[in-house]
C-alpha positions in Angstrom: 0.0 0.1 -0.1 1.4 3.4 -1.0 2.1 5.5 2.2 1.1 8.7 0.4 -2.4 7.5 0.0 -2.6 6.3 3.8 -1.2 9.8 4.8 -3.6 11.6 2.5 -6.6 9.5 3.9 -5.5 10.3 7.4 -5.7 14.1 6.6 -9.4 13.6 5.8 -10.4 12.0 9.2 -13.1 13.6 11.0 -13.3 13.1 14.7 -16.4 11.0 15.9 -17.6 10.4 19.5 -19.7 7.6 20.3 -22.5 8.4 23.2 -25.2 6.5 24.7 -28.6 7.3 23.3 -29.8 7.7 26.9 -28.4 11.4 26.6 -31.3 12.0 24.3 -34.9 12.6 25.5 -37.5 10.0 24.3 -38.9 12.8 22.0 -35.3 13.4 20.4 -34.8 9.6 20.1 -37.9 9.3 18.1 -37.0 12.1 15.9 -33.6 10.5 15.3 -35.2 7.1 14.4 -37.6 8.9 12.0 -34.8 11.2 10.5 -36.8 14.3 11.7 -34.3 16.1 13.8 -33.4 19.9 12.9 -29.8 18.7 12.1 -28.4 16.2 9.6 -28.8 12.6 10.9 -28.3 9.0 9.6 -30.4 6.8 11.8 -29.9 3.1 12.2 -31.3 0.3 14.4 -29.4 1.4 17.4 -29.5 5.2 17.3 -27.8 6.9 14.5 -25.0 9.2 13.4 -25.3 13.1 13.7 -23.3 15.5 11.8 -22.1 18.4 13.9 -19.7 20.0 11.4 -16.5 21.9 12.1 -17.3 24.7 12.8 -20.7 23.4 13.8 -23.0 23.1 10.7 -26.2 24.5 12.8 -27.4 24.8 16.2 -30.1 22.0 16.8 -33.6 23.2 17.7 -33.8 20.3 20.4 -32.5 21.5 23.6 -30.7 18.2 24.7 -29.0 17.9 21.2 -28.0 21.6 21.5 -26.2 20.9 24.8 -24.5 17.9 23.3 -23.5 19.9 20.1 -22.0 22.7 22.5 -19.7 20.0 24.1 -18.7 18.6 20.8 -17.7 21.8 19.4 -15.5 22.4 22.3 -14.0 19.0 22.0 -13.5 19.3 18.2 -15.9 16.4 17.4 -17.4 16.5 13.9 -19.6 13.4 14.1 -21.8 12.0 16.8 -22.7 8.4 17.1 -25.7 7.8 19.3 -25.8 4.0 20.3 -27.8 2.1 22.9 -24.6 0.3 23.8 -22.2 3.2 23.8 -20.7 5.0 26.9 -22.5 7.4 29.2 -20.7 10.6 29.3 -20.5 11.9 33.0 -21.8 15.3 33.3 -24.4 15.1 30.5 -28.0 14.6 31.5 -29.5 11.1 31.2 -33.0 10.3 30.2 -34.9 7.2 30.6 -37.2 5.5 28.1 -40.3 7.2 29.9 -39.2 10.7 29.5 -41.1 12.6 26.8 -38.7 15.7 26.9 -40.5 17.7 29.5 
């Protein structure tokens, strides 16, 4: 394999952080599943990928997602992967399945 290609590929890397879907309210989780969030999302069976951008592409209308975007921006994260098996980030709110975003 050509090392130049590998080096160039690494120059295109965009940082991604995997977070537990429990950091999203039930309402936001449903919007994610339905591809109906106010930001660019790519849902899957376990959560989905959300494009933050660098600088952030937009500010989410959903307050739980907006808080996470702010932390992601400070950390230089471009993509968020929400997954039911991903880590819980201490300091971020956690919502149970019964929460309706109130």
